N, C-alpha and C positions, 0 to 999 in steps of 0.2 A: 363727477361725483366724488372721486377719490382725492381730488385736489385739496379739500379742506377736511378730510376725514381723519379720525384718530389713527395714529400709527403705533404709538407706544403708550401704555397706561400703567403707571406705578401707583400702587395703593398700600398705604400704611407700612412702608418699608422700614425695617429695623435691621441694621448691620452693627455687629458688636465685635470687640476684640478682648480676649481674655489674657490676663497676666496671672502671676502666682497668687496675688491677694485680692484682685478685683476684676470686674467686668466693665469695660468702657463702651458705651453706646456712641459710635461715631456718626451714625445716621439714626434719627429718632422719630420713627413713625411719620414719614413724609409721603405725600401724594402729589402727583402731577401728571400731565399728559403732553405728548409731543405729536403734532399734526404733520401730515404729509405736506411738503413744500414750505414748511415754516421752521423758524429757528427759535428754540427755547434757550435763553441765556441763563446760566446758573452762576451767580456771583456771591462772593464772600471772601473773608480772609483765610489765610492758612489755618487749617484745623477746623474749618467750618463744616466739613463733610462733603464738599462738592466733588472732589476726586473719588472718594469712597463710593459716592452715589453712582458715578459712571462705571466704576469697576464692578459694582453690584449688578448693574444692568448687563454687563458682559459676563458675569459670573466668574470674575477673576480675583476674588477675594482670597488671599492665601489662608488655607485652613490646615493646621492651626497657624497662628493664634486667632484668626478671624473667622466669622461665619455670618451668613444671612439668617437672622434669628426668626423673622416672621415677615409677612407681607405678601404682595402679589406683584408680578411684573408680566403684563399681558402684551404680547406682540400681535398686532392686527394684520393678518395676511391680506394679499391682494384680492383673494376670492371672497373676503368678508368674514372668514373664520378667524378665531383667536387661538394663540398658543401660549400656555403658561410656561414661561422660560425657567422658572424656579423648580419645576418638577421634571424637566427634560433630562433624560440620561446624558451623561457627560459626552458620550460619543455623538449624540444627536446635536447637543449644544455646539460642538465644534463646527458643525455644518452651518450654524448661524453666524458664528464669529468670522469676520472677514468676508462673509458672503452676503447675508442679509443685514448684518450690523457690523460696521467697521469703526475703528478707533484710531485717532491721531494722538500720539502721546506728546508730553510737554518737551522733552529733550530728545531731538532726533538722533544725536550722536550715540546716545545710550540705547536707543530703540533699533538702530540699524546694526547689523552684524559687521564688525570691522574687517573680517577676513573674506567676505563675499562682495562681489561687484554689485553695484546698485541695480543694474538691469536684472541680474540673476535673482535678487531678492524680490523684485516685483513679479518675475516669471514664476517663482516658487508658489506664490499665493494663487496665481491664475491656474497653474497646473493642478494644484491641490483641489480647488473648488470647481473648476470648469471641466476637469478631466480631459484636457487637450494635450497635444504633443508639444515638444519644445519649440518647434518652428512657429506654430500658431501663437504660442505664449510669447515668443520674442516679438512677433509683429504687434501683438496687443500691447505689450509693455512699451514698445517704441511709440505707439500711438498715444498711450497715456502720458509719456514724457513730453510729447508735443502738446497734449491737451493742458498740462500744468505749466506750459510755457518755459520749459527748461532750455537754456541755450545749448546749441550743438547736441541735440538728443542722441544722435548716433554715437558720438564720443562718450557721452555721459553713461550710456549703457555699460560701457567697459571700464568705468572708473570706480574707485573704492570710496567709501564715505569720507575718509580723511582728506580726499582731494577736492571736496566740494565746500562751498561756503555754507554758513548757517541757514540762509534762506533757500539755497539749492537743496540742502539735505531735507528741509521741511517740505519742499515740493516733491521730493522722492517719496516721503512718507505719505503725502496726500495722494500721489499716483498709486501707491500700494493700497491705500485705504479705498480708492475708487476702482480698483482692478476688477471687482466682481459686481459693479453697479449696485452698491448696497441701498437698501431702502432707508436706513438710519445711519447717519454719520455722527460719531461722538468725538468732539475736538476738545482735548484737555489741555488748556493753556498753550495752544499751538503757536502763539506769536510772542510769548513772554521774553524770550532770549534774543529777539530780533531787533534790528534798528527800526526806527519809526517808518522810514521809507519802504523797507522790505516788508514790514508788518502790513502797511497799507496795500501793497501789491498782493500779499497772501490773502488778506481779507477780501479784496476784490475777486481774486481767483475762486475762493470758496463760495462767495455769493453767486458767481457765474455758474459754477458747477452744480450748485444746489438748484438753481432755476432750470438748467439744462436737463438734469436728471430727476427733477421733482422729488428731491430727498427731504426727509425730515432731518433736523440737525439739533444736537445738544451742544452748546458752546459754553465751555467752562473757563472762567477767568476771574481775577481779582480786579481787573481794570474796567471801571464803569464806562470809560470813554470808548473802549472797544465794543462793549456790550451795546452801547447806544447806536453804534454804526451798523451792527450786524444782526441784532436780535429783533424778533417780533414780540415775544413775550419774555418776562423775566421772573425768576424766583430768587429771592435773597435768602441766603442761608447763614445761620449763626449757631455755632456749637451744636451742629447736627440737626437743627430744626429749620423749617421754613418760617421766617418771620414776616415775610410779605411776598405777594405775587400779584402780577397784573401785566397789562400791556406795557411795552417800553415807554410809550408816551405817558401813561398813568404814573408809572414809577418815577420818571424824571420830572414831570411837571407837578405831581401832587403826592409825594411820598408820605406815608402815614407812620411808619415805625421809626423810632428815634435812631436805631442802628442804620437804617437805610438813609436817613437824613445825614447822619454823620459820614457815611461813605461818600455821599454826593458832595458834601461841603468840603471835605478834606482834599479834594483834587486841586492841584495848582491851576490857577486861572490864567488864561492867555490875555484876556481883555482888561484885566485889572491887576494892580500891584498891591499885595496885601502885607500888612505888618507881620502877621503870623497866620498860619493855616489852622482852621478849626480841626478838631479831632473827634473821633467817635466818643471819647470819654467826656467831651464837652456837652454831649446830647443825652447821656444816660449814665445811671449808676447800676451796678449789679451786685447782689448779695452773694455770699459764698455758695448758697444753694441754688443759684441761677435765676433768681427773680430780678427782672429788669424794671427799673423805675426811671421814667423820663425826667430829665432836668428842665429847668425853665426855658433853656435855649431851644428845646425840642418843640416848643409851642410857636416859635418864630418861623417865618418862611426862610428858606435857604438864601434867597436874594437879600433879605434884610440882614441876615447873619453876615453875609459877604460885604454888603455895603458899609456896615458899621466898622469894618476892618480895613477899608481901602486907604492907601497912601495917596495923597493928592499929587497932581502933576508938579505943582510948585515945590512941594517937599522933595520930590524925586530930583528935580532940576537943581535945587539948592544943595542937596547932598552930593550930587555929581560934581558940581562946581567946587565945593569945599575939598573933596577928595583930590581932584585933578590939580588943585593949587599947591599941593605938597610936592616934596621931592620924592621920586619913586623909591620904593623899598626894593623893587626888583626891576632890572632892565635886561631884556633879552634882545640881542642884536645879531642878525644874520645867522641864527642858529641852524645847524645842519646835523642830521644823523643819517648816515648812509650805511646800508648793510651790503656786503659783497655777495654777488651771485657767483658760485663756483661750479666749474664743470665736474663731472664724476671722477671718482678715484681718490686715493689717499693724497696724491700730490696735485689735486685739481687746480686749474688755473682760474683766476678771477676774470670772468667774462662780462661783468657789468655790475651795477649797483642798484639796489632798491632805495630810492630817496624817501625814507619814511618821514623825515622832517627836512623841508627843502627851503632854507633861507628865510626864516621867519623872524620878525621883530615885534616886540610890544613892551609896554611898561605896566607895572602894577603898583598902585599907591597904597600907603599905610591905611588899614581899616577897610580896604575895598575888597569886593568879591568879583573876580574876573571869571566869567563862564567860558569854558572852552568846549564847543559843541561841534559834532560832526558824526558821520557814520563810522562803523567799525573799519579800521584800516586807514583812516584819514590822517593818523599821526598824533592824535591828541594825547594818548597815554605815553607814547614815546617822548613827546615834548615834556610832560611832567617829570618823567624819570631822568631825562637828560638834564633838566634844571637842577635836580638833586645829585647828579652824577651817579645815579644807579645804572644808567647807560652812558657810556662816554660819548660826548658829542664829536662829530667829525670836523666841525668848523663853527666859527662864530664865538660870541662872548656872552657870558651870564654873570651879571653883577648883582650881588645881594648885599644890601646895606653898605654899598661902596666897596665891597671886596670882590675881586675877580675869582669866581668859584673854580674856573678851569685851571688856574695857575696854583691852586692850593695843594700842599702836600697832604698825605693821608691823615696825619695826626691833626693838622690844622682843619681839614675838612670834618673830621670827627668832632672837634670842638664846635665848629660852626653848625653842625647838624642839630645841636641843641635848640637852635633858633628856627629851624624849619623841619617839618615832619610831613609824613604822608599817611593818608587813610586809604587802604586798598579796597577794591571792589568786593572781594569775597572775604567776609570777616572770619569764616571758619578756617580757610586755608592759611590765613595770615596770623592765626593764633596757634601756638604749640599745644596739641591735644593732651600732652603729658604734664603741662604746667597749669596750675590753678590760676584764677584771675589775679589774685594777689601776687603770686610768684612771677607772672608774666610782666606785671608793671614794676615789681620790685627789681627784676633783672635790668630793666632800663635805667632805673635810678642808681643801681650799683655800678653799671658800666661807666656812667658819667660822674661817679663819685658825688652824688647829690645827697646831702644831709650826713650826719655823723654816725648814726646807728640805725639798726633795723626797727627799733621801737618808733623813732621819729618817722621813718619811711612808711611804716604800717599806718600810722595816724594820718599821714598825708594821702595814702592810697584810699583810706576810708572817706576822706574829704573829696577826692576825685570821683569816687563812685557815687557819692551824693550829688555831685555836680551834674553827672550824666543820668540822674534819676534811677540809680541802682541802690540796693540796700547794703549796709555794712557786712551782713552775713554772707553776701555773695563772694566775699574775699576768698573763701576756701573752695568755691565751686569750680568745676572744670568746663571748658567751652561746650561740650556736648550736652550739658545740662541747661543750656539757654536757648531761647528762640533766636531767629535771625536778627531781629531788631535789637535784642539785648546784646548779642555778640558784637553788633556794630557799635553800640554804646561803649562796650569794653575797649574796642579799638580806638575810639575817640578819647576815652580816659587815658589810655596808654600814650596816645599822641600828645596829650596835654601835659603829661607828667613832667616834662623838662621845661615847661613854661615857654613854649615857642611863640614867636611873633607871626609865623607864616605856616599855613597848612595847605597841602595839596590834597584835595578830595577826589579820588579817581573812581568814578562810577559808584560812589559810596552808598547810594540808596536804590540803585537799579534793580537789585534782587529782592527788594522788600515789598510787602503788601502796601497798598496805597495809604491805609490808615497808619501803619507803622512808619512808612516813608514820611508822612506829615509830621509825626512826632520827632523823627531824627532831624528833619529839615528845621523845625522850630528850635530844637536843641542847638543846632549849628548857628542859627541866627542869634540866639540868646548868648551863647558863648562868645561869638564875635563881638557883641556889644560889651559884655562883662570884662573880657580879657584883651580887648582891642586887637583882635586877630585879623590877619589878612588871609584871604583864600584864593586859590585857583580851583574852581569847581568844574570837574571834567564829567561830561555826560553826553549821551546821544539823545536824551529826552529834553527837547527845547522848552516844554512847559515847566519842568523842574528847574532848569537853568534860569529861565526868566524870573521865577519867583525869588531865587536867592541871590541873583547877580545884579551888580550895578552896571557893568558893561559885559558885552558878549563878543567873543572872537569866534567866527565860524571857520572851521578847517575843512579842506577837501584836498585829497591827493598830496598831503604834506605841506600845503601852503595855507596861510590865513587869507581867505578871500573877502572877508568883511569883518569890520570891527567898529562897534559903536555902542551907545547906551542900549540897555535891554528893551526899552520902550521903542526906540528908533528901529532896532533890528526887526521887531515884530510888526510894527505898523507900517514901516517904509523900507522893506528889504530891497537892496540894490542889485543883488546877484540872483540869477535864476536858481542856483542850487539852494540858496537860503529860502527862496519862495517855495521850492519843492519840499524842503524840510517842514516848513510851517503848514503847508497844505496837507501834509501826511499825518499831522497830529490827530489822533483819534478823538471822537466825541464832537465833531463839527456838524453832525447831521441835524437838520432842522425839521420840526414837526409841522410847520405851517404849510 
């Protein structure tokens, strides 16, 4: 009887944050239920209110500036009674947190205490809620580490968070959340920062644990592919409101709201090559007071929208033939980057090497995009940095436009760097927080003595901002005043300032919402055509790489294990590792 019964009931929830001059409603009168043994997927862009919703359920909204203004959150107990969580004294609410309701946060490194061993952090939760001694808690923690399939669980008990990989840290967080057999598990973007293969194993693990313990689960993400694989029901949130809800099959096969259609359409497709990705703004307009008006495209089915944008196989083949008939702009031969492993002490001896890049060779042709794909630690980022000599290669040659980069002096390298630039993964850390947008780009122009005076440079910067779809008035704004997608556009404008012919994009869209990601990918495609740019596009996301790339190089353990056209790599992978990457791409679940 309990299998399909209601576990959590949220009614007319309003959560708001106060500033000096206004009150912002982050969650605006939403209602939903979570059933035992079922997963409710909550999807939406950054700022949609999905994480605030989860924190409201846990009563973790910081006050001030935030507060739960109104509504009801009912927790249905095993005996059939209900508890109103919003009226519980804080001390009683603590007995629910981590015990009856657990939460897995987005970033495990900031959620785990860096000065405590992983085992001790799991034991702490068990001893607090279960009131057992340290020995019993340790046995239970060890059992949980085995249950979440951590390798060498006995050794992991005594390791610190920094000694674990991202996927391992997330498993520790799951073990901690499961430590008291919660009835409800809230997972807030638990796989966003993980490789696609690690993400797949974490999702499988959470599915298995849910079935084993008959938990209800709220799974929060901006990735509809992940939602498709794990959820039973979905609510779609936009600016604090629920704009659509239904079963996962209903939402994917027959979406009604233009925002939902936009989210579904803007995901890169693996089965088709598109000219450009549809975006949310192609499906709807919004007035300043929040009234949404569907555009004509919203009346079309998503399949029709996609089909009208497909590049034919003949066109793909012709483009690849034309590109490969040219002289390569970049030739990498037998490139090696080895990092020494030293024994302890000040005068430690070198006892071996980590072969981050191990004897790789490839060419890149003018106007081409070469995708470099693989899991974290495969050597793809080190390859990109070694090409630019941001990391000094250990061996091999790198020729750019006929010049041997490794043999250039620092002054010659500085001159050549006008021709090739890099866009880093995290736009916030790659921008100086003390420099305005205009000053950050102006600095680049001055270092390389571009143009005669600041007036000309300022006009040129306005032109660049327009090219990346930013406004001239953004010139005087600082990085913290922009969204993640806007900051990445600023980094692209800065990279374009010296009119390079070659760009390395290092995970440049991995931290972005799927809709913003589509806008930035479209921008990169348009700039490639307008300025005849050549890209190396580095990512762990094979669907993104396939959309933007002409050819793909798959890296594993410092080596290129497969290289071919994007279509060939996807349709006929020759290596087992490549097949595993493709099989791990979320959103492959079939409803038939």
